[in-house]
A tleap script that builds the chain and sets N, CA, C and O, in Angstrom:
source leaprc.protein.ff14SB
mol = sequence {
  NMET GLN ASP LEU VAL THR ALA THR GLY VAL
  ASN ARG ALA SER LEU VAL SER CYS LEU GLY
  ASN THR ARG ALA ALA ILE GLY ILE SER LYS
  CYS GLY ASP ARG HIE LEU ARG THR LEU LEU
  ILE HIE GLY ALA ARG ALA VAL VAL ARG THR
  SER ARG ALA ARG ASP ASP ALA GLN SER TYR
  TRP ILE ARG ASP LEU GLU ALA ARG ARG GLY
  ALA ALA LYS ILE ILE VAL SER VAL ALA ASN
  LYS CASP
}
set mol.1.N position { -14.622 0.511 -5.424 }
set mol.1.CA position { -13.538 0.495 -4.456 }
set mol.1.C position { -13.105 1.909 -4.100 }
set mol.1.O position { -12.848 2.210 -2.934 }
set mol.2.N position { -13.025 2.774 -5.104 }
set mol.2.CA position { -12.588 4.143 -4.850 }
set mol.2.C position { -13.572 4.883 -3.948 }
set mol.2.O position { -13.165 5.729 -3.152 }
set mol.3.N position { -14.870 4.568 -4.066 }
set mol.3.CA position { -15.856 5.199 -3.188 }
set mol.3.C position { -15.626 4.804 -1.738 }
set mol.3.O position { -15.753 5.633 -0.837 }
set mol.4.N position { -15.287 3.535 -1.510 }
set mol.4.CA position { -15.004 3.076 -0.156 }
set mol.4.C position { -13.775 3.778 0.406 }
set mol.4.O position { -13.766 4.189 1.566 }
set mol.5.N position { -12.745 3.915 -0.411 }
set mol.5.CA position { -11.516 4.572 0.028 }
set mol.5.C position { -11.794 6.028 0.375 }
set mol.5.O position { -11.309 6.533 1.387 }
set mol.6.N position { -12.569 6.698 -0.457 }
set mol.6.CA position { -12.883 8.103 -0.208 }
set mol.6.C position { -13.755 8.263 1.031 }
set mol.6.O position { -13.548 9.182 1.824 }
set mol.7.N position { -14.726 7.376 1.201 }
set mol.7.CA position { -15.636 7.478 2.337 }
set mol.7.C position { -14.926 7.243 3.666 }
set mol.7.O position { -15.275 7.866 4.669 }
set mol.8.N position { -13.945 6.362 3.687 }
set mol.8.CA position { -13.243 6.081 4.933 }
set mol.8.C position { -12.093 7.043 5.191 }
set mol.8.O position { -11.572 7.093 6.306 }
set mol.9.N position { -11.691 7.802 4.191 }
set mol.9.CA position { -10.619 8.765 4.375 }
set mol.9.C position { -9.234 8.171 4.262 }
set mol.9.O position { -8.258 8.817 4.645 }
set mol.10.N position { -9.119 6.962 3.748 }
set mol.10.CA position { -7.822 6.330 3.597 }
set mol.10.C position { -7.377 6.545 2.153 }
set mol.10.O position { -7.348 5.609 1.354 }
set mol.11.N position { -7.037 7.769 1.837 }
set mol.11.CA position { -6.627 8.132 0.482 }
set mol.11.C position { -5.130 7.993 0.337 }
set mol.11.O position { -4.389 7.993 1.320 }
set mol.12.N position { -4.699 7.875 -0.899 }
set mol.12.CA position { -3.270 7.865 -1.160 }
set mol.12.C position { -2.742 9.282 -1.044 }
set mol.12.O position { -3.317 10.216 -1.603 }
set mol.13.N position { -1.674 9.435 -0.334 }
set mol.13.CA position { -1.020 10.732 -0.261 }
set mol.13.C position { -0.200 10.905 -1.533 }
set mol.13.O position { 0.325 9.934 -2.078 }
set mol.14.N position { -0.095 12.133 -2.000 }
set mol.14.CA position { 0.686 12.348 -3.209 }
set mol.14.C position { 1.389 13.683 -3.150 }
set mol.14.O position { 0.963 14.600 -2.449 }
set mol.15.N position { 2.458 13.776 -3.885 }
set mol.15.CA position { 3.200 15.010 -4.044 }
set mol.15.C position { 2.984 15.503 -5.469 }
set mol.15.O position { 2.989 14.711 -6.412 }
set mol.16.N position { 2.796 16.807 -5.624 }
set mol.16.CA position { 2.622 17.395 -6.945 }
set mol.16.C position { 3.793 18.333 -7.181 }
set mol.16.O position { 4.179 19.095 -6.295 }
set mol.17.N position { 4.356 18.271 -8.384 }
set mol.17.CA position { 5.489 19.140 -8.683 }
set mol.17.C position { 5.031 20.593 -8.744 }
set mol.17.O position { 3.835 20.871 -8.825 }
set mol.18.N position { 5.975 21.504 -8.704 }
set mol.18.CA position { 5.640 22.921 -8.715 }
set mol.18.C position { 4.977 23.334 -10.030 }
set mol.18.O position { 4.234 24.315 -10.053 }
set mol.19.N position { 5.219 22.627 -11.097 }
set mol.19.CA position { 4.570 22.921 -12.373 }
set mol.19.C position { 3.200 22.270 -12.468 }
set mol.19.O position { 2.389 22.651 -13.312 }
set mol.20.N position { 2.933 21.281 -11.602 }
set mol.20.CA position { 1.633 20.643 -11.577 }
set mol.20.C position { 1.457 19.541 -12.601 }
set mol.20.O position { 0.352 19.018 -12.748 }
set mol.21.N position { 2.502 19.174 -13.307 }
set mol.21.CA position { 2.346 18.158 -14.341 }
set mol.21.C position { 2.841 16.780 -13.907 }
set mol.21.O position { 2.746 15.830 -14.685 }
set mol.22.N position { 3.356 16.646 -12.708 }
set mol.22.CA position { 3.876 15.370 -12.249 }
set mol.22.C position { 3.323 15.072 -10.862 }
set mol.22.O position { 3.355 15.923 -9.973 }
set mol.23.N position { 2.814 13.848 -10.686 }
set mol.23.CA position { 2.327 13.398 -9.382 }
set mol.23.C position { 3.118 12.179 -8.963 }
set mol.23.O position { 3.464 11.340 -9.794 }
set mol.24.N position { 3.401 12.080 -7.688 }
set mol.24.CA position { 4.093 10.913 -7.154 }
set mol.24.C position { 3.331 10.421 -5.930 }
set mol.24.O position { 3.166 11.161 -4.961 }
set mol.25.N position { 2.866 9.170 -5.970 }
set mol.25.CA position { 2.183 8.588 -4.817 }
set mol.25.C position { 3.221 8.259 -3.753 }
set mol.25.O position { 4.263 7.680 -4.058 }
set mol.26.N position { 2.939 8.629 -2.499 }
set mol.26.CA position { 3.915 8.419 -1.433 }
set mol.26.C position { 3.388 7.520 -0.325 }
set mol.26.O position { 4.001 7.453 0.740 }
set mol.27.N position { 2.282 6.832 -0.535 }
set mol.27.CA position { 1.781 5.913 0.482 }
set mol.27.C position { 0.407 6.299 0.955 }
set mol.27.O position { -0.288 7.079 0.303 }
set mol.28.N position { 0.013 5.762 2.076 }
set mol.28.CA position { -1.312 6.005 2.631 }
set mol.28.C position { -1.279 7.306 3.422 }
set mol.28.O position { -0.386 7.518 4.242 }
set mol.29.N position { -2.262 8.181 3.174 }
set mol.29.CA position { -2.304 9.441 3.913 }
set mol.29.C position { -2.765 9.176 5.340 }
set mol.29.O position { -3.366 8.141 5.626 }
set mol.30.N position { -2.484 10.106 6.217 }
set mol.30.CA position { -2.866 9.957 7.614 }
set mol.30.C position { -4.084 10.795 7.957 }
set mol.30.O position { -4.290 11.148 9.118 }
set mol.31.N position { -4.898 11.117 6.946 }
set mol.31.CA position { -6.090 11.932 7.166 }
set mol.31.C position { -7.279 11.095 7.599 }
set mol.31.O position { -8.227 11.631 8.173 }
set mol.32.N position { -7.255 9.804 7.343 }
set mol.32.CA position { -8.404 8.955 7.609 }
set mol.32.C position { -8.390 8.360 9.001 }
set mol.32.O position { -7.730 8.858 9.913 }
set mol.33.N position { -9.133 7.289 9.131 }
set mol.33.CA position { -9.297 6.600 10.404 }
set mol.33.C position { -8.029 5.833 10.759 }
set mol.33.O position { -7.581 4.985 9.987 }
set mol.34.N position { -7.463 6.118 11.891 }
set mol.34.CA position { -6.205 5.499 12.316 }
set mol.34.C position { -6.364 3.995 12.522 }
set mol.34.O position { -5.479 3.217 12.165 }
set mol.35.N position { -7.488 3.593 13.095 }
set mol.35.CA position { -7.732 2.169 13.346 }
set mol.35.C position { -7.845 1.401 12.036 }
set mol.35.O position { -7.329 0.289 11.924 }
set mol.36.N position { -8.514 1.983 11.046 }
set mol.36.CA position { -8.651 1.329 9.750 }
set mol.36.C position { -7.304 1.181 9.057 }
set mol.36.O position { -7.030 0.141 8.457 }
set mol.37.N position { -6.457 2.212 9.132 }
set mol.37.CA position { -5.102 2.106 8.563 }
set mol.37.C position { -4.322 0.992 9.240 }
set mol.37.O position { -3.595 0.252 8.578 }
set mol.38.N position { -4.467 0.866 10.556 }
set mol.38.CA position { -3.778 -0.185 11.298 }
set mol.38.C position { -4.243 -1.565 10.844 }
set mol.38.O position { -3.432 -2.478 10.689 }
set mol.39.N position { -5.544 -1.714 10.633 }
set mol.39.CA position { -6.068 -2.995 10.163 }
set mol.39.C position { -5.567 -3.318 8.762 }
set mol.39.O position { -5.260 -4.474 8.468 }
set mol.40.N position { -5.481 -2.312 7.894 }
set mol.40.CA position { -4.953 -2.536 6.548 }
set mol.40.C position { -3.499 -2.987 6.592 }
set mol.40.O position { -3.097 -3.877 5.842 }
set mol.41.N position { -2.714 -2.375 7.468 }
set mol.41.CA position { -1.306 -2.755 7.601 }
set mol.41.C position { -1.183 -4.175 8.145 }
set mol.41.O position { -0.353 -4.946 7.665 }
set mol.42.N position { -1.998 -4.533 9.140 }
set mol.42.CA position { -1.940 -5.889 9.688 }
set mol.42.C position { -2.341 -6.923 8.634 }
set mol.42.O position { -1.725 -7.985 8.544 }
set mol.43.N position { -3.358 -6.624 7.844 }
set mol.43.CA position { -3.761 -7.529 6.778 }
set mol.43.C position { -2.681 -7.670 5.724 }
set mol.43.O position { -2.427 -8.771 5.233 }
set mol.44.N position { -2.048 -6.573 5.376 }
set mol.44.CA position { -0.972 -6.610 4.385 }
set mol.44.C position { 0.222 -7.396 4.911 }
set mol.44.O position { 0.890 -8.092 4.147 }
set mol.45.N position { 0.496 -7.291 6.208 }
set mol.45.CA position { 1.583 -8.058 6.804 }
set mol.45.C position { 1.311 -9.558 6.677 }
set mol.45.O position { 2.228 -10.334 6.410 }
set mol.46.N position { 0.060 -9.964 6.866 }
set mol.46.CA position { -0.305 -11.375 6.719 }
set mol.46.C position { -0.172 -11.819 5.263 }
set mol.46.O position { 0.262 -12.940 4.996 }
set mol.47.N position { -0.540 -10.955 4.324 }
set mol.47.CA position { -0.414 -11.286 2.903 }
set mol.47.C position { 1.046 -11.466 2.524 }
set mol.47.O position { 1.390 -12.406 1.806 }
set mol.48.N position { 1.907 -10.574 2.998 }
set mol.48.CA position { 3.339 -10.672 2.691 }
set mol.48.C position { 3.920 -11.946 3.291 }
set mol.48.O position { 4.720 -12.625 2.648 }
set mol.49.N position { 3.529 -12.271 4.501 }
set mol.49.CA position { 4.059 -13.464 5.152 }
set mol.49.C position { 3.629 -14.736 4.413 }
set mol.49.O position { 4.441 -15.646 4.245 }
set mol.50.N position { 2.377 -14.817 3.971 }
set mol.50.CA position { 1.895 -16.019 3.303 }
set mol.50.C position { 2.289 -16.073 1.827 }
set mol.50.O position { 2.158 -17.124 1.199 }
set mol.51.N position { 2.765 -14.977 1.267 }
set mol.51.CA position { 3.123 -14.971 -0.152 }
set mol.51.C position { 4.376 -15.800 -0.433 }
set mol.51.O position { 4.617 -16.189 -1.576 }
set mol.52.N position { 5.157 -16.067 0.580 }
set mol.52.CA position { 6.376 -16.851 0.373 }
set mol.52.C position { 6.077 -18.292 -0.020 }
set mol.52.O position { 6.913 -18.949 -0.641 }
set mol.53.N position { 4.896 -18.791 0.333 }
set mol.53.CA position { 4.549 -20.183 0.035 }
set mol.53.C position { 3.597 -20.306 -1.157 }
set mol.53.O position { 3.193 -21.416 -1.503 }
set mol.54.N position { 3.234 -19.195 -1.784 }
set mol.54.CA position { 2.261 -19.228 -2.882 }
set mol.54.C position { 2.940 -18.964 -4.215 }
set mol.54.O position { 4.056 -18.447 -4.270 }
set mol.55.N position { 2.242 -19.331 -5.296 }
set mol.55.CA position { 2.801 -19.185 -6.635 }
set mol.55.C position { 1.856 -18.449 -7.578 }
set mol.55.O position { 1.698 -18.860 -8.728 }
set mol.56.N position { 1.229 -17.377 -7.122 }
set mol.56.CA position { 0.372 -16.591 -8.003 }
set mol.56.C position { 1.071 -15.285 -8.383 }
set mol.56.O position { 2.174 -15.006 -7.912 }
set mol.57.N position { 0.434 -14.499 -9.226 }
set mol.57.CA position { 1.060 -13.281 -9.748 }
set mol.57.C position { 1.357 -12.267 -8.641 }
set mol.57.O position { 2.413 -11.634 -8.647 }
set mol.58.N position { 0.442 -12.111 -7.703 }
set mol.58.CA position { 0.657 -11.150 -6.625 }
set mol.58.C position { 1.830 -11.581 -5.737 }
set mol.58.O position { 2.606 -10.741 -5.282 }
set mol.59.N position { 1.958 -12.875 -5.495 }
set mol.59.CA position { 3.066 -13.362 -4.678 }
set mol.59.C position { 4.404 -13.134 -5.362 }
set mol.59.O position { 5.390 -12.794 -4.708 }
set mol.60.N position { 4.441 -13.322 -6.682 }
set mol.60.CA position { 5.676 -13.030 -7.423 }
set mol.60.C position { 6.018 -11.547 -7.330 }
set mol.60.O position { 7.182 -11.183 -7.161 }
set mol.61.N position { 4.999 -10.691 -7.441 }
set mol.61.CA position { 5.213 -9.243 -7.335 }
set mol.61.C position { 5.769 -8.887 -5.951 }
set mol.61.O position { 6.698 -8.087 -5.836 }
set mol.62.N position { 5.198 -9.483 -4.912 }
set mol.62.CA position { 5.637 -9.196 -3.542 }
set mol.62.C position { 7.074 -9.675 -3.331 }
set mol.62.O position { 7.884 -8.954 -2.749 }
set mol.63.N position { 7.397 -10.887 -3.799 }
set mol.63.CA position { 8.755 -11.395 -3.629 }
set mol.63.C position { 9.768 -10.584 -4.421 }
set mol.63.O position { 10.897 -10.390 -3.970 }
set mol.64.N position { 9.371 -10.106 -5.603 }
set mol.64.CA position { 10.256 -9.256 -6.398 }
set mol.64.C position { 10.540 -7.949 -5.665 }
set mol.64.O position { 11.683 -7.494 -5.626 }
set mol.65.N position { 9.505 -7.347 -5.085 }
set mol.65.CA position { 9.715 -6.128 -4.291 }
set mol.65.C position { 10.565 -6.403 -3.059 }
set mol.65.O position { 11.410 -5.594 -2.678 }
set mol.66.N position { 10.329 -7.557 -2.442 }
set mol.66.CA position { 11.059 -7.897 -1.221 }
set mol.66.C position { 12.552 -8.032 -1.488 }
set mol.66.O position { 13.374 -7.753 -0.614 }
set mol.67.N position { 12.896 -8.460 -2.693 }
set mol.67.CA position { 14.310 -8.578 -3.042 }
set mol.67.C position { 14.961 -7.209 -3.214 }
set mol.67.O position { 16.170 -7.070 -3.025 }
set mol.68.N position { 14.162 -6.188 -3.575 }
set mol.68.CA position { 14.718 -4.863 -3.849 }
set mol.68.C position { 14.529 -3.861 -2.721 }
set mol.68.O position { 15.336 -2.941 -2.588 }
set mol.69.N position { 13.502 -4.007 -1.910 }
set mol.69.CA position { 13.156 -3.018 -0.876 }
set mol.69.C position { 13.111 -3.663 0.496 }
set mol.69.O position { 13.279 -4.875 0.629 }
set mol.70.N position { 12.886 -2.857 1.503 }
set mol.70.CA position { 12.758 -3.361 2.863 }
set mol.70.C position { 11.371 -3.913 3.134 }
set mol.70.O position { 10.425 -3.636 2.396 }
set mol.71.N position { 11.256 -4.691 4.189 }
set mol.71.CA position { 9.995 -5.352 4.514 }
set mol.71.C position { 8.887 -4.353 4.837 }
set mol.71.O position { 7.742 -4.560 4.436 }
set mol.72.N position { 9.199 -3.287 5.545 }
set mol.72.CA position { 8.174 -2.309 5.925 }
set mol.72.C position { 7.600 -1.610 4.696 }
set mol.72.O position { 6.398 -1.346 4.645 }
set mol.73.N position { 8.438 -1.308 3.708 }
set mol.73.CA position { 7.947 -0.662 2.495 }
set mol.73.C position { 7.054 -1.590 1.692 }
set mol.73.O position { 6.093 -1.143 1.065 }
set mol.74.N position { 7.361 -2.864 1.706 }
set mol.74.CA position { 6.531 -3.833 0.993 }
set mol.74.C position { 5.162 -3.932 1.645 }
set mol.74.O position { 4.147 -3.980 0.951 }
set mol.75.N position { 5.124 -3.962 2.966 }
set mol.75.CA position { 3.857 -4.070 3.679 }
set mol.75.C position { 2.976 -2.881 3.385 }
set mol.75.O position { 1.778 -3.041 3.150 }
set mol.76.N position { 3.544 -1.690 3.391 }
set mol.76.CA position { 2.758 -0.483 3.106 }
set mol.76.C position { 2.303 -0.477 1.639 }
set mol.76.O position { 1.188 -0.047 1.345 }
set mol.77.N position { 3.143 -0.944 0.728 }
set mol.77.CA position { 2.740 -0.955 -0.674 }
set mol.77.C position { 1.631 -1.963 -0.921 }
set mol.77.O position { 0.760 -1.713 -1.755 }
set mol.78.N position { 1.632 -3.097 -0.224 }
set mol.78.CA position { 0.544 -4.066 -0.346 }
set mol.78.C position { -0.728 -3.493 0.248 }
set mol.78.O position { -1.804 -3.672 -0.322 }
set mol.79.N position { -0.634 -2.806 1.382 }
set mol.79.CA position { -1.809 -2.188 1.993 }
set mol.79.C position { -2.365 -1.077 1.112 }
set mol.79.O position { -3.568 -0.818 1.118 }
set mol.80.N position { -1.493 -0.425 0.361 }
set mol.80.CA position { -1.878 0.706 -0.474 }
set mol.80.C position { -2.394 0.263 -1.837 }
set mol.80.O position { -3.020 1.052 -2.546 }
set mol.81.N position { -2.143 -0.982 -2.210 }
set mol.81.CA position { -2.516 -1.489 -3.531 }
set mol.81.C position { -4.024 -1.610 -3.642 }
set mol.81.O position { -4.690 -2.084 -2.721 }
set mol.82.N position { -4.557 -1.178 -4.776 }
set mol.82.CA position { -6.016 -1.259 -4.999 }
set mol.82.C position { -6.463 -2.675 -5.208 }
set mol.82.O position { -7.652 -2.924 -5.408 }
savepdb mol mol.pdb
quit
């Protein structure tokens, strides 16, 4: 999976602290293919929408995030999930 992500250029963007010992993932980077990122977001939007009627582990995770965060952040986090 990581080879596919690297080949398409849809890498996770990250911030590194000034000391270099801490990394924070901040979402999907904009270095890759714009059309592919759009397709990932549309697919994630469909997953979030259908998760309300499902009872699996991923749906519970999505609903838990939805209770704490906004809808747009959930969609990006689902698209960014490996």
